[in-house]
Steps between C-alpha positions, in 0.01 A plus 500: 500500500610852422351842561670653200259693280486386132613752250245357253220241507635292210836517327467363137837403353506509118317750276411280206134441408421291802654743752341808339164345499530380857608831632208669330255248638629566855485874453143489375408304809644764723833324586834670498738316264865570408615371164872460440671408173863401451514646154592868493312562173180373345564247224343524152582136430254220546477128556122466542280598205167329541204586733243231521121533536475448876778753569319749273179431699678584825660812353156604384393477864748782563421705183832400330405258226374740236810713493728199474295349217499830309884469450525136424397230256228245574515141376183286515645179366825325586657236288656212697746246357470627145148382415283516812307837540371596841208742467502752782194677369276238685628619839209628726660839549507860369860422404482186286863528384860534605646851504852546356667800656852558633550455870620862540158612388331288763745636755428860387116455556562338838751766599263783413225348710743453796614859473138621482441327828788670665750214448858574390793273420838528657733427214858386565404361841609134551405257784816369664360299784191451706402379855153424617339454848143459615417868446674598178790484264834704506635553155857623439494711179778635293397847377605666175799670658632165616427544875300239701193569702260267687128554469224311678173377347207308636526270201741459207414356152765378251403583141854512389509228233665180434825588674309633808709627788199469725475126420874458554476683836230262607717207395193364330561231244406561135394140432506367140720445201652668197270532196562280197549818291827686570671783312180665396543822306267802539529795260289809422544593135340680214390293195526608133246229404267431790320166509142479378383341823487698820666225696762277325636200679641167396750235599716241341696209644796737579351833538215734595402852384229746607416840356243739647425874454506754778277730301758783453696361204722293738479121506591250777710209362574182700725237361655180621766280324551152656853500336599825653492468884700786646515649849264785587779753484616416149456788262212500247518661154232564254644253247438222749132605543456524127655151438301326768180669374556400140578144612144454645282745312681507161554879513638765741241759382782742428561565869724802586576763757487278813451724805554214747628147488546258788575130564342319798386163624194419703471275803188343629497575871267608785551566874333267739295779659429856404504623861752476778378692803482870407676461166316393187603426143312575178575482123822353368650512850255221578481306174676476164418286197535467134402785270241268326156657534626843609390446856771665713387863538141398504546262790695761699233772446232248608707436811501871578116520461454218736749617768429879492151507667601217748816662617321844527226339716766336725708818540186697592402236764187413310589138444696226683796304379276244329408744227864566420580136499233449233723689253735195501212250512346665191796613298750218554290236319453754208882540478557127517252444213663780288842334543350164404292630208781714340753216547274264311434752220878559465570134477243457230649805311849362490427150402789379282378191317305583182239228551432628849458853371261383235291311763504804724356716230241228403378436852514861605299621202242228546461565873461880458214439252303361796338805662518367858870429460574834330305687770696326774836577339401859436375540857827369639717714275306821546454460880121510472475144643693579817293445818599487862411221750200571713387345839312174494129560460541844346300609208626360171584843376728591795861535392407545134578807281206743512385583143461867408128506565275788389371710786200721546675835470284759688779751435754238619732251324326302206708184545688307769852600400408863537358433843819337612712802413460624858710206616216404733288182535186510285166333600293411197136482565274331241175432690199666667641853476629502856803731535668326803635841590450417876690174481809644341516815710846533652655264249713602200232382259317669216151367400387484140197345329551262212323589175303219347592233764291225337685544174842480670391216753646691798433367856287730716805633682862496391792653700794582262849556631709805410699276253203401309432147646188383670536483873157372584159444339167360590201339328271555801160645399380597839608868567544448876716191444705675237558783739630275774743324255617841370579618852707196567683547166573868575639395839732250343624707203456866588580586865281776647678825547427873525483714188838612371637720230753359262859597572783487271869492567717806442877477485 
């Protein structure tokens, strides 16, 4: 125990997409957060380039999706294994596609939101060490002038990537193995003769090539040559990228003016637990996997959406430790499945034997022509199918993604995503016109009526979490019984507290 007063409620280490989003979520919830970043300057380079449908839905719940979409390219069909087309247009969402946009654009949108909420980034500030006790975490930081200072936080979150200092300080194992694909080359280039398809991807026995537009006359190219396995720090030149692209696609599209080239390899790893005391991990600090399916940044952003409201409630004293523990219970299985799924996809991509590649295309193409199979694959790839475990006996909808239901406006939001932009719980009412204002009084809950509930088959009452998942629902028709169930659900999910005004951090 210590009586030292924290300098901040939460110290977030790493100002990539996951850290930026998490800091903003905390600020919106009235929690003081400090965001430190080892890099002294913002990078205009990018590894991630795809934003999937579920991530876009969550960004829409914070008014961020439309701006991001406006500057990118949408793709509603993805070709797998050369001849199997996956139709994303069937996804039950306002965003039935994958958005191709450079990571720095995603970071820009997230940074602007964070700054609007009073969050700033401390560039050039590096975590050196940390110590935690039952009351908080002491972090030793190296400042831009090279001096060391210790700051105390109630909680610390590592969003500092694959080579996470936070994870190393915890001595937490990063369990897994090296990926089958090493010496992968990334390049951002211009093309004299752009491909006719929006997304161009193929593989041969000895190579792989991928080309996608950023929407600003720059293209992301990813290549791999089984016969050229070099260490990550080996230099890359444009001739190598051209040669490897021609080997697989038959042309290099006249690529020129590379602004960035890099060589890397991917591991398939995950920590055993996303929380150790008052220190938590999110994004690549907690999991890493193959680039197949472009899942990395999306998984990290969804970690932040899940963690933000839970950590804020814990810091404010509105929830006990069980709520914070549910972050690991819900997100660790998702991370494990992403590692498994992307590893399987990658191994299918790099099959060497020609007969196996032919069989892969034949079986894959046939399977994706079955609507149920195609929908399952699209749901997994897009994140739409993610659902969290719910207690035994809970309503079947509990833990599932809440669709963007139409609401009865009455000068308010016209759909659920707009209602969630406050960062609060939302109670959806679809029966008997009762407002339930008395039941939710004193809880951080907004009440909205569902438009055309019969058409959307919505239960009479649905409690939606700030991250867009269903916390509780009931099919009870008796208003009195529903009211009692609702009171119990509010006590479980939304601790009673006095009215408060949102506070943001100022540094």
